[in-house]
DOMINU-225420 format. One record per residue (C-alpha): residue number from 1; residue in one letter; x, y, z. Coordinates in Angstrom, 2 decimals, padded with zeros to 5 digits, always signed. Layout:
! residues N
> num:residu:east:north:up
> NUM:a:X:Y:Z
...
! end
This chain:
! residues 220
> num:residu:east:north:up
> 1:m:+019.30:+001.78:-000.18
> 2:a:+021.28:+004.81:-001.23
> 3:g:+019.78:+006.95:-003.92
> 4:e:+016.16:+005.83:-003.51
> 5:g:+013.81:+008.72:-004.19
> 6:i:+011.61:+009.77:-001.31
> 7:l:+008.98:+012.50:-001.01
> 8:i:+008.20:+013.97:+002.40
> 9:v:+004.76:+015.56:+002.72
> 10:e:+004.59:+017.48:+006.01
> 11:d:+003.13:+020.92:+006.78
> 12:d:+005.08:+021.40:+010.05
> 13:p:+008.42:+023.02:+009.02
> 14:p:+010.52:+021.74:+011.98
> 15:v:+009.29:+018.16:+011.49
> 16:r:+009.79:+018.42:+007.72
> 17:r:+013.36:+019.68:+008.16
> 18:m:+014.14:+016.93:+010.66
> 19:l:+012.92:+014.29:+008.20
> 20:e:+014.83:+015.90:+005.33
> 21:r:+018.10:+015.90:+007.26
> 22:g:+017.65:+012.46:+008.76
> 23:l:+016.69:+010.70:+005.53
> 24:a:+019.31:+012.51:+003.45
> 25:a:+021.92:+011.34:+005.97
> 26:e:+020.77:+007.77:+005.30
> 27:g:+021.45:+008.17:+001.59
> 28:f:+017.93:+008.80:+000.30
> 29:d:+017.33:+011.28:-002.52
> 30:v:+014.95:+013.56:-000.61
> 31:r:+012.33:+015.99:-001.86
> 32:s:+009.60:+017.58:+000.23
> 33:a:+006.23:+019.28:-000.06
> 34:p:+004.42:+021.45:+002.52
> 35:d:+000.89:+020.38:+001.53
> 36:g:-001.13:+017.79:-000.34
> 37:g:-001.66:+019.80:-003.51
> 38:r:+002.05:+020.41:-004.03
> 39:a:+002.78:+016.75:-003.24
> 40:l:+000.44:+015.53:-005.98
> 41:a:+002.10:+017.85:-008.50
> 42:m:+005.58:+016.67:-007.49
> 43:v:+004.64:+013.01:-007.83
> 44:e:+003.44:+013.74:-011.38
> 45:e:+006.78:+015.39:-012.15
> 46:s:+008.91:+012.51:-010.90
> 47:a:+007.49:+009.38:-009.28
> 48:p:+009.24:+008.72:-005.94
> 49:d:+010.04:+005.24:-004.69
> 50:l:+008.57:+006.13:-001.28
> 51:v:+006.30:+008.75:+000.26
> 52:v:+006.31:+009.85:+003.90
> 53:l:+002.88:+011.39:+004.36
> 54:d:+001.51:+013.35:+007.29
> 55:v:-002.17:+012.74:+008.05
> 56:a:-003.21:+016.08:+009.58
> 57:m:-002.68:+018.81:+007.00
> 58:p:-004.86:+021.79:+006.11
> 59:g:-006.87:+021.49:+002.92
> 60:l:-006.30:+018.05:+001.42
> 61:d:-005.32:+015.75:+004.28
> 62:g:-003.07:+012.71:+004.13
> 63:f:-005.93:+010.27:+003.56
> 64:g:-007.07:+012.23:+000.51
> 65:v:-003.54:+012.54:-000.85
> 66:c:-002.94:+008.80:-000.48
> 67:r:-006.19:+007.88:-002.22
> 68:r:-005.38:+010.16:-005.15
> 69:l:-001.85:+008.79:-005.43
> 70:r:-003.17:+005.24:-005.66
> 71:e:-005.90:+006.23:-008.11
> 72:r:-003.19:+007.73:-010.33
> 73:g:-001.23:+004.47:-010.27
> 74:m:+001.49:+005.32:-007.74
> 75:m:+002.77:+001.92:-006.58
> 76:g:+005.63:+003.00:-004.30
> 77:g:+005.49:+002.52:-000.55
> 78:v:+003.54:+005.05:+001.52
> 79:l:+004.41:+005.55:+005.19
> 80:m:+001.87:+007.66:+007.07
> 81:l:+002.65:+009.88:+010.06
> 82:t:-000.16:+010.26:+012.55
> 83:a:-000.46:+011.98:+015.92
> 84:r:-003.10:+009.50:+017.07
> 85:d:-002.73:+005.77:+017.68
> 86:a:-006.48:+005.08:+017.49
> 87:i:-007.34:+001.91:+015.60
> 88:e:-009.92:+003.82:+013.53
> 89:e:-007.28:+006.20:+012.19
> 90:r:-004.88:+003.40:+011.36
> 91:v:-007.59:+001.49:+009.53
> 92:r:-008.61:+004.60:+007.60
> 93:g:-005.02:+005.20:+006.53
> 94:l:-004.51:+001.63:+005.39
> 95:e:-007.84:+001.62:+003.58
> 96:s:-006.80:+004.77:+001.70
> 97:g:-003.78:+002.92:+000.32
> 98:a:-001.00:+003.43:+002.87
> 99:d:+001.41:+000.57:+003.54
> 100:d:+002.50:+001.39:+007.07
> 101:y:+002.28:+004.10:+009.71
> 102:v:+004.34:+005.71:+012.47
> 103:v:+002.86:+007.54:+015.45
> 104:k:+004.19:+010.99:+016.42
> 105:p:+006.45:+011.72:+018.18
> 106:f:+008.66:+009.19:+016.45
> 107:a:+012.31:+008.16:+016.43
> 108:m:+014.13:+008.66:+013.14
> 109:e:+015.54:+005.16:+013.45
> 110:e:+012.03:+003.71:+013.34
> 111:v:+011.09:+005.75:+010.27
> 112:v:+014.23:+004.60:+008.45
> 113:a:+013.67:+000.95:+009.41
> 114:r:+010.06:+000.99:+008.20
> 115:l:+011.01:+002.67:+004.92
> 116:r:+013.73:+000.10:+004.27
> 117:a:+011.23:-002.68:+004.99
> 118:l:+008.86:-001.18:+002.40
> 119:l:+011.67:-001.07:-000.16
> 120:r:+012.57:-004.71:+000.48
> 121:r:+008.92:-005.71:+000.17
> 122:g:+008.67:-003.98:-003.20
> 123:r:+011.90:-005.51:-004.54
> 124:d:+010.96:-009.02:-003.50
> 125:r:+007.90:-008.98:-005.76
> 126:s:+008.00:-009.84:-009.44
> 127:t:+005.76:-007.57:-011.47
> 128:r:+003.62:-010.26:-013.13
> 129:i:+002.19:-013.39:-011.56
> 130:s:+000.26:-016.06:-013.44
> 131:v:-001.85:-018.88:-012.04
> 132:g:-003.80:-020.88:-014.59
> 133:e:-005.55:-018.47:-016.96
> 134:v:-005.20:-015.53:-014.58
> 135:t:-002.35:-012.99:-014.72
> 136:l:-001.85:-010.18:-012.22
> 137:d:+000.36:-007.21:-013.02
> 138:t:+001.32:-005.95:-009.57
> 139:i:+002.82:-002.70:-010.87
> 140:a:-000.06:-001.68:-013.13
> 141:g:-002.63:-003.12:-010.73
> 142:t:-004.43:-004.96:-013.52
> 143:l:-005.94:-008.42:-013.83
> 144:i:-006.16:-010.43:-017.07
> 145:c:-008.33:-013.53:-017.25
> 146:g:-007.62:-015.58:-020.38
> 147:a:-008.10:-013.49:-023.50
> 148:s:-010.25:-010.85:-021.82
> 149:e:-009.35:-007.18:-021.53
> 150:p:-007.35:-006.06:-018.44
> 151:v:-009.45:-005.25:-015.38
> 152:e:-008.29:-002.53:-013.01
> 153:l:-007.86:-003.38:-009.33
> 154:t:-007.56:-001.11:-006.32
> 155:a:-004.28:-001.27:-004.38
> 156:r:-005.79:-003.48:-001.66
> 157:e:-007.52:-005.77:-004.17
> 158:s:-004.21:-006.23:-005.97
> 159:q:-002.35:-006.97:-002.73
> 160:l:-004.91:-009.54:-001.59
> 161:l:-005.01:-011.28:-004.96
> 162:e:-001.20:-011.30:-005.03
> 163:l:-001.11:-012.97:-001.62
> 164:l:-003.52:-015.67:-002.81
> 165:m:-001.77:-016.16:-006.15
> 166:r:+001.66:-016.50:-004.55
> 167:n:+000.23:-019.23:-002.33
> 168:p:-002.08:-021.25:-004.62
> 169:r:-003.91:-024.21:-003.09
> 170:t:-002.92:-022.90:+000.34
> 171:v:-005.46:-021.67:+002.87
> 172:i:-004.83:-018.02:+003.79
> 173:s:-006.45:-017.13:+007.10
> 174:r:-008.22:-013.83:+007.61
> 175:e:-005.72:-013.00:+010.34
> 176:a:-002.75:-013.60:+008.03
> 177:a:-004.26:-011.44:+005.29
> 178:i:-005.02:-008.60:+007.71
> 179:e:-001.51:-008.75:+009.14
> 180:q:+000.24:-008.71:+005.77
> 181:i:-002.00:-006.28:+003.88
> 182:w:-003.57:-004.05:+006.51
> 183:g:-000.71:-004.14:+009.02
> 184:g:-002.97:-005.88:+011.55
> 185:a:-005.25:-002.84:+011.75
> 186:a:-008.57:-003.85:+010.19
> 187:a:-011.86:-005.48:+011.08
> 188:e:-011.98:-009.20:+010.36
> 189:n:-014.77:-008.89:+007.78
> 190:v:-012.69:-006.56:+005.59
> 191:v:-011.10:-009.63:+003.97
> 192:d:-014.52:-011.06:+003.10
> 193:r:-015.52:-007.77:+001.47
> 194:y:-012.40:-007.69:-000.67
> 195:v:-012.73:-011.36:-001.61
> 196:a:-016.28:-010.62:-002.81
> 197:r:-014.95:-007.80:-005.00
> 198:l:-012.23:-010.03:-006.44
> 199:r:-014.72:-012.78:-007.24
> 200:q:-016.78:-010.30:-009.25
> 201:k:-013.73:-009.18:-011.22
> 202:l:-012.40:-012.70:-011.74
> 203:g:-015.75:-014.00:-012.96
> 204:e:-016.47:-017.69:-013.61
> 205:p:-015.29:-020.25:-012.79
> 206:l:-015.00:-019.37:-009.10
> 207:m:-011.30:-019.46:-008.19
> 208:i:-011.33:-018.17:-004.61
> 209:r:-013.04:-020.64:-002.28
> 210:t:-014.06:-019.94:+001.31
> 211:i:-012.89:-022.39:+003.95
> 212:w:-015.49:-021.71:+006.63
> 213:g:-014.06:-020.64:+009.95
> 214:v:-010.52:-020.53:+008.56
> 215:g:-009.98:-018.32:+005.53
> 216:f:-009.69:-018.49:+001.75
> 217:i:-007.90:-020.56:-000.87
> 218:l:-007.17:-019.89:-004.54
> 219:e:-007.69:-022.97:-006.70
> 220:p:-006.73:-022.58:-010.37
! end
């Protein structure tokens, strides 16, 4: 994993320095920002492969930073640092576009392992997937149906559609979707809400079918 670019966003200097030293020792190309505003500017200057993002920061907090990164098209992995293990905070972080989280105080070994897992996940995915007349660009986060113009998807919409498209004609349970996309930290009906959004963007004919009491299946 040597040389992968990583941006640390942490307002606590001792924690920031610890992360800088620890991740640099693992071979990452490390940059850091003390607040959300500076982080957004740095991402514009050079898009990192990964972001380690503290939740509790003055001004623009980690949730706001993550949402803006995703809105601007940042597709790299985002690992959030939180001082609270409450399910509500984890769900909020994942809903804002984060991929994983670590609770403070943390062991550097866990941070490194989770970052490497995010890198593997990103490398294992091809950038374009086609099923029937539908093509998903996982990097751009866009959907093309036939000859129509590209439709923009949110990060979570893109991840859910990718899961369904990589497993066509296979029933994906709500539990499996929540585990893979929301890290197991989401209410069960969140999948139904995102499926409804995808159906609107996919249009007719209806490709995502509900298997009552089980989950969803994509049928080209």
